[in-house]
mmCIF file of the C-alpha atoms, coordinates in Angstrom:
data_MODEL
# 
_entry.id   MODEL 
# 
loop_
_atom_site.group_PDB 
_atom_site.id 
_atom_site.type_symbol 
_atom_site.label_atom_id 
_atom_site.label_alt_id 
_atom_site.label_comp_id 
_atom_site.label_asym_id 
_atom_site.label_entity_id 
_atom_site.label_seq_id 
_atom_site.pdbx_PDB_ins_code 
_atom_site.Cartn_x 
_atom_site.Cartn_y 
_atom_site.Cartn_z 
_atom_site.occupancy 
_atom_site.B_iso_or_equiv 
_atom_site.pdbx_formal_charge 
_atom_site.auth_seq_id 
_atom_site.auth_comp_id 
_atom_site.auth_asym_id 
_atom_site.auth_atom_id 
_atom_site.pdbx_PDB_model_num 
ATOM 1  C CA . UNK A 1 1  ? 2.089   10.358 10.746  1.00 0.00 ? 1  UNK A CA 1 
ATOM 2  C CA . UNK A 1 2  ? 0.327   9.430  7.154   1.00 0.00 ? 2  UNK A CA 1 
ATOM 3  C CA . UNK A 1 3  ? -1.835  6.627  7.491   1.00 0.00 ? 3  UNK A CA 1 
ATOM 4  C CA . UNK A 1 4  ? -3.499  4.497  5.023   1.00 0.00 ? 4  UNK A CA 1 
ATOM 5  C CA . UNK A 1 5  ? -6.398  2.127  5.518   1.00 0.00 ? 5  UNK A CA 1 
ATOM 6  C CA . UNK A 1 6  ? -6.009  -1.066 3.367   1.00 0.00 ? 6  UNK A CA 1 
ATOM 7  C CA . UNK A 1 7  ? -8.166  -4.156 3.319   1.00 0.00 ? 7  UNK A CA 1 
ATOM 8  C CA . UNK A 1 8  ? -5.981  -6.915 4.636   1.00 0.00 ? 8  UNK A CA 1 
ATOM 9  C CA . UNK A 1 9  ? -7.499  -9.731 2.200   1.00 0.00 ? 9  UNK A CA 1 
ATOM 10 C CA . UNK A 1 10 ? -6.124  -8.006 -0.881  1.00 0.00 ? 10 UNK A CA 1 
ATOM 11 C CA . UNK A 1 11 ? -2.490  -7.882 -0.612  1.00 0.00 ? 11 UNK A CA 1 
ATOM 12 C CA . UNK A 1 12 ? -0.294  -9.618 -3.440  1.00 0.00 ? 12 UNK A CA 1 
ATOM 13 C CA . UNK A 1 13 ? 3.214   -9.298 -4.597  1.00 0.00 ? 13 UNK A CA 1 
ATOM 14 C CA . UNK A 1 14 ? 4.493   -8.035 -7.448  1.00 0.00 ? 14 UNK A CA 1 
ATOM 15 C CA . UNK A 1 15 ? 7.279   -5.983 -9.807  1.00 0.00 ? 15 UNK A CA 1 
ATOM 16 C CA . UNK A 1 16 ? 7.637   -2.440 -10.315 1.00 0.00 ? 16 UNK A CA 1 
ATOM 17 C CA . UNK A 1 17 ? 7.288   -2.043 -14.028 1.00 0.00 ? 17 UNK A CA 1 
ATOM 18 C CA . UNK A 1 18 ? 9.652   0.851  -13.897 1.00 0.00 ? 18 UNK A CA 1 
ATOM 19 C CA . UNK A 1 19 ? 12.575  0.021  -11.353 1.00 0.00 ? 19 UNK A CA 1 
ATOM 20 C CA . UNK A 1 20 ? 11.678  -3.827 -10.792 1.00 0.00 ? 20 UNK A CA 1 
ATOM 21 C CA . UNK A 1 21 ? 11.833  -3.320 -7.507  1.00 0.00 ? 21 UNK A CA 1 
ATOM 22 C CA . UNK A 1 22 ? 9.989   -6.261 -5.256  1.00 0.00 ? 22 UNK A CA 1 
ATOM 23 C CA . UNK A 1 23 ? 6.384   -4.704 -3.882  1.00 0.00 ? 23 UNK A CA 1 
ATOM 24 C CA . UNK A 1 24 ? 3.106   -5.635 -2.458  1.00 0.00 ? 24 UNK A CA 1 
ATOM 25 C CA . UNK A 1 25 ? -0.114  -4.323 -3.492  1.00 0.00 ? 25 UNK A CA 1 
ATOM 26 C CA . UNK A 1 26 ? -3.061  -3.903 -1.339  1.00 0.00 ? 26 UNK A CA 1 
ATOM 27 C CA . UNK A 1 27 ? -6.419  -2.641 -2.123  1.00 0.00 ? 27 UNK A CA 1 
ATOM 28 C CA . UNK A 1 28 ? -7.010  0.991  -0.243  1.00 0.00 ? 28 UNK A CA 1 
ATOM 29 C CA . UNK A 1 29 ? -10.214 1.312  1.466   1.00 0.00 ? 29 UNK A CA 1 
ATOM 30 C CA . UNK A 1 30 ? -11.035 3.565  -1.301  1.00 0.00 ? 30 UNK A CA 1 
ATOM 31 C CA . UNK A 1 31 ? -11.063 1.175  -3.791  1.00 0.00 ? 31 UNK A CA 1 
ATOM 32 C CA . UNK A 1 32 ? -7.480  2.359  -5.507  1.00 0.00 ? 32 UNK A CA 1 
ATOM 33 C CA . UNK A 1 33 ? -4.720  -0.322 -5.232  1.00 0.00 ? 33 UNK A CA 1 
ATOM 34 C CA . UNK A 1 34 ? -1.521  0.828  -3.395  1.00 0.00 ? 34 UNK A CA 1 
ATOM 35 C CA . UNK A 1 35 ? 2.194   -0.096 -3.845  1.00 0.00 ? 35 UNK A CA 1 
ATOM 36 C CA . UNK A 1 36 ? 4.150   -0.963 -0.879  1.00 0.00 ? 36 UNK A CA 1 
ATOM 37 C CA . UNK A 1 37 ? 8.117   -1.849 -0.439  1.00 0.00 ? 37 UNK A CA 1 
ATOM 38 C CA . UNK A 1 38 ? 8.363   -5.218 1.140   1.00 0.00 ? 38 UNK A CA 1 
ATOM 39 C CA . UNK A 1 39 ? 5.670   -6.268 3.541   1.00 0.00 ? 39 UNK A CA 1 
ATOM 40 C CA . UNK A 1 40 ? 3.953   -3.599 5.842   1.00 0.00 ? 40 UNK A CA 1 
ATOM 41 C CA . UNK A 1 41 ? 3.641   -3.065 9.299   1.00 0.00 ? 41 UNK A CA 1 
ATOM 42 C CA . UNK A 1 42 ? 0.317   -2.755 10.887  1.00 0.00 ? 42 UNK A CA 1 
ATOM 43 C CA . UNK A 1 43 ? -0.306  -0.091 13.075  1.00 0.00 ? 43 UNK A CA 1 
ATOM 44 C CA . UNK A 1 44 ? -3.952  -1.265 14.142  1.00 0.00 ? 44 UNK A CA 1 
ATOM 45 C CA . UNK A 1 45 ? -6.852  -3.506 12.639  1.00 0.00 ? 45 UNK A CA 1 
ATOM 46 C CA . UNK A 1 46 ? -10.244 -3.184 12.793  1.00 0.00 ? 46 UNK A CA 1 
ATOM 47 C CA . UNK A 1 47 ? -13.463 -4.487 11.242  1.00 0.00 ? 47 UNK A CA 1 
ATOM 48 C CA . UNK A 1 48 ? -15.486 -2.174 8.839   1.00 0.00 ? 48 UNK A CA 1 
ATOM 49 C CA . UNK A 1 49 ? -19.135 -2.003 8.592   1.00 0.00 ? 49 UNK A CA 1 
ATOM 50 C CA . UNK A 1 50 ? -19.231 -5.328 6.385   1.00 0.00 ? 50 UNK A CA 1 
ATOM 51 C CA . UNK A 1 51 ? -16.818 -7.339 8.864   1.00 0.00 ? 51 UNK A CA 1 
ATOM 52 C CA . UNK A 1 52 ? -13.723 -7.431 6.198   1.00 0.00 ? 52 UNK A CA 1 
ATOM 53 C CA . UNK A 1 53 ? -10.607 -6.476 8.551   1.00 0.00 ? 53 UNK A CA 1 
ATOM 54 C CA . UNK A 1 54 ? -8.805  -3.015 7.812   1.00 0.00 ? 54 UNK A CA 1 
ATOM 55 C CA . UNK A 1 55 ? -5.388  -2.742 8.714   1.00 0.00 ? 55 UNK A CA 1 
ATOM 56 C CA . UNK A 1 56 ? -4.078  0.814  9.025   1.00 0.00 ? 56 UNK A CA 1 
ATOM 57 C CA . UNK A 1 57 ? -0.412  1.335  7.827   1.00 0.00 ? 57 UNK A CA 1 
ATOM 58 C CA . UNK A 1 58 ? 2.064   4.069  8.824   1.00 0.00 ? 58 UNK A CA 1 
ATOM 59 C CA . UNK A 1 59 ? 4.057   5.060  5.565   1.00 0.00 ? 59 UNK A CA 1 
ATOM 60 C CA . UNK A 1 60 ? 6.718   6.765  7.839   1.00 0.00 ? 60 UNK A CA 1 
ATOM 61 C CA . UNK A 1 61 ? 7.325   3.022  8.745   1.00 0.00 ? 61 UNK A CA 1 
ATOM 62 C CA . UNK A 1 62 ? 6.166   1.015  6.308   1.00 0.00 ? 62 UNK A CA 1 
ATOM 63 C CA . UNK A 1 63 ? 7.171   3.209  2.673   1.00 0.00 ? 63 UNK A CA 1 
ATOM 64 C CA . UNK A 1 64 ? 4.877   3.345  0.151   1.00 0.00 ? 64 UNK A CA 1 
ATOM 65 C CA . UNK A 1 65 ? 6.669   2.732  -3.511  1.00 0.00 ? 65 UNK A CA 1 
ATOM 66 C CA . UNK A 1 66 ? 5.020   5.877  -4.593  1.00 0.00 ? 66 UNK A CA 1 
ATOM 67 C CA . UNK A 1 67 ? 7.957   7.392  -2.190  1.00 0.00 ? 67 UNK A CA 1 
ATOM 68 C CA . UNK A 1 68 ? 10.808  5.728  -2.945  1.00 0.00 ? 68 UNK A CA 1 
ATOM 69 C CA . UNK A 1 69 ? 10.755  4.637  -6.613  1.00 0.00 ? 69 UNK A CA 1 
ATOM 70 C CA . UNK A 1 70 ? 13.034  6.762  -8.762  1.00 0.00 ? 70 UNK A CA 1 
ATOM 71 C CA . UNK A 1 71 ? 10.729  6.626  -11.520 1.00 0.00 ? 71 UNK A CA 1 
ATOM 72 C CA . UNK A 1 72 ? 7.408   7.932  -9.495  1.00 0.00 ? 72 UNK A CA 1 
ATOM 73 C CA . UNK A 1 73 ? 6.877   10.678 -11.502 1.00 0.00 ? 73 UNK A CA 1 
ATOM 74 C CA . UNK A 1 74 ? 6.275   9.079  -14.897 1.00 0.00 ? 74 UNK A CA 1 
ATOM 75 C CA . UNK A 1 75 ? 3.432   7.199  -13.298 1.00 0.00 ? 75 UNK A CA 1 
ATOM 76 C CA . UNK A 1 76 ? 1.720   10.131 -11.783 1.00 0.00 ? 76 UNK A CA 1 
ATOM 77 C CA . UNK A 1 77 ? -1.571  11.097 -13.173 1.00 0.00 ? 77 UNK A CA 1 
ATOM 78 C CA . UNK A 1 78 ? -2.009  14.314 -14.291 1.00 0.00 ? 78 UNK A CA 1 
# 
């Protein structure tokens, strides 16, 4: 089960520039931004060393938009 850890306080709504689907952006704990289709379901939450709420998201339940966008290959970095 692929799990992504995101900061709960970083989510925002947007639209995919390729397929125009509604997406929700989160900042991963690695610092990168990541899009999801709809509001993701948290598997569990925890506090990091700075006290920020970190949510763990199972991408098999809450798909990453990178997995579902028909134009995803156009956005991949080489």
